N, C-alpha and C positions, 0 to 999 in steps of 0.2 A: 841587855835581855840577856841572862846565863844561859848554856845550855850544859846538863849536866855530864862530867866529868865519864860517868859510868858505862857512855853510849860511846860511845868510839871506840866500836865493830860493828857499829850500825852501817847499812851499803844507803839508805834511802834517811834523808832528813827533809821535815817542810815546818817551817816556822814563818808564814807567810802572815802579813799585818801584825806582825812582831814589831815592837821598834827596837832599832837599832840604836847602839850608843855611838854615837861620836865616827856614824860610818862605819860602824864592827858591831858585829855579832859577839860578845862574849862568851868566853867558852868554846868558842868554833878554833881550834886549833887545828896545827896539821896530827894533832893525835890520833884525828876520822881519818886514818889511811885505808880503811875498807870503800870510807863514802864513795858512793856510785853516780847518784842520783842528788844534789841539794837543788831546792824550791825556798828563794828567800823574797818573796810580791811583798811589795807596798811597805816595804820595813822603812824605809826614809832612807835609802843607800844611795851618798853622793859619789860613790866613787870604788874601785874593787882594791883597790890597793894595797889594802890590808885583810883581805884574803889570804886564806893559811895556804901551805903547800896541800894540793888532794893530788896527787898523781894517779889517780884511780878515777877518779870526776867524768862522767860522762853526759851528764846530762847537768846545766846552770838555766835555772829559772830566776832573774833577777827583773822579772818586767814591773812596769809599777814605780819605778823609783825615781831618784833626780841625780843620774846616772849621766857624766858627759864626756867622762875622758877615765883614763887611767887602765885601758884596757890592755896596757903594754904588757902587762905582772902575767898575763891566763897562761902565754905562752909558755912560762917558765911553771909556775903555779899547776895547771891542769893542763900537762900538756897531749892527754888522749880524749880532752875532750872532742865530743861530736855533735854536741845540739847546745845551742847558746841563744836564749831569749831575751830579749834589750829592748825589748815594745814597751811603748807607753814611758819611754826615759827620754834623755833632754840633748838628746846627740842631732847636731845641726848638720857638719858636714863629714863629708866620706874622710877626710883625714884622720879622725876618731877613730875610724873603724881598719884603719890601715893598717896597723899593726896586726891586725888577725891574720896578716900574710905568712905568717911564723909559726901559724896554729896547722898544720897540716892534716891534720887528722877533723880537722872542723867540717862537715857537712850539711850543716842547718844550721841559716840565723834567720831570727824575725827582729826586726825593725818597725813593726809598722806602730803607727801613731808616733812615731819621732819625728820631728821636723827633717830630717835629711829623709825620708822614706817621699818627700814633697817635690824635690829636686827634679829639673827635666832630665829624662831618659836613667832617672834611680837604678832599675834593675838593672837595664844594660850596663853600667858605672860599676855595680858592684860586683856583678859576675865578672868581669872586667879586673875588677882588684884586686879579688879575692875567687882564684881560676879554682881553688880546692872544693868552691861550696857547689853543690850540686839542687837546694834548696834554699831559697829566700822567702819570708814571710810564708810562707805556707806552698808555695809552688817552684815548678822548678826550672830551667832555661824557654823549654816552648809553654810553660803557663798552664802548665797542666799540672790540676792538686795531688799533690803528694800522698802517699801512705802514712797514716797516722804514728808519729815517732813513737810514741807511748806502748801504742798496741803493738809496734815490732819489738818493741826491745823486750814487750811482756813476753810474746814468743821464746827470746833468743835467753828471756831469761827462767823458762821453765824445767825444771829438774826435768834429769834425764828417765825416758824410761816412759813419761808421757804418753810419746804418738803411741807407742809400744802397744801403752795401754786403750787408748782410742780405737787402735785396728781391733785389736785382740776383741772390743766391747761390738765395735760394727759386725765382725766374724760370728758373734755369740747370735748378735741379734738376726741375721742372715740366718742362722744353722737355727734359732727359735720360729721364725718363719717359716722356714723349709720343712718345718717339722708340723707346724700346724697344717701347711698346705696337704701333704700328705695324709695326714688323721683325714680333713676333708673328704680327700679323694678317696680315702679308706670308708668313709663313713656312707658316702653319696656309693660306693661299690654295694657297699653292704645293704644302703636301701636298694639299688636296685635290681640285687641277690633274691630280697623278701620280697620284689614285690614281683616278681618271675616267678620265684615259687609259690605266692599267692597264684597267679594265676595257671598253673600248672595246677595248684590242688581245687581249684575251682574245675579245674580242667574234669580232674577226677570225680570231684561230685555230679558234674552234670554225667560223666559216663554212667556212674554209679546208677541214676534217678535214668537216665535210657535202660538200662539192663533190669530195674525194679520192675517199668513197663511194660519190658518185655515179655517177664516172667507174670504179672495180672495178665497180658494180653491170653500167650499160653495157658493159663490156668482156666480164662475166658473158654477157649478154644475146646479144652480137655471138659469143661463143664457142658458144652453143648454138645458135645459129640455122645456124650452120657445120656444127655437129656433123650436127644434124637432115638438114641438106641433104647431107654425106658416106654418111648412110645410106638417106636415098630413092637415092643415086646406085646404092649397091650394089646395093638390093633390083632397081631397074629392071637393072643387067646380070643379075643373074641369073633374074628374067624371060626375058631375053632367049635366056639360056644352054638354059631352058629348052625353049622354041620350038622351037629348031633340034635 
């Protein structure tokens, strides 16, 4: 398998399930000086001795291959390596990984499904042999599950200013919520005011009706008085006619 030469500036390269040629990936050279993540899962590797110099490499995934040794070159070719996944390979003895002692930046190592992981006191022995490790097979020395390394690296690799933008978005959301709350309060106050005004208007209407009733009663009283006056006048006229 050949890797294109024009990709020399890439930071991450994945060639999983491809076939290597005589234990190496053709075209993968030290020209990949910016490479930080390399994944070569299940490509038929038997050794890492032919790996080119990759000074910025931080993560190396070579699980499900046939690697049994040849790890001594990693300290020289990948001095900044922090994560190494060798799970599913043919590593049988602790002596095969002893050479990783020189990799001072190595923090996480995976040997899951390797024969060496079935040895008695395997975890204690590996942590003692490689004291720089903080994580083995996804767990720390206290058997606590370690955080996902890829997620951590994604956070680290995020473009500057992303956190600030997120904070700004959060503030804008809060402002929007506050504005909506103010609008609701104003709307409620307005409705309550309208309700009060309606009640006042109803009161005025009642008062007007009462005034109308009073006026009608007064008119009725006046009509009654006038009627009585006419009646008395008629009676007086009758009396006068009798006297004559």
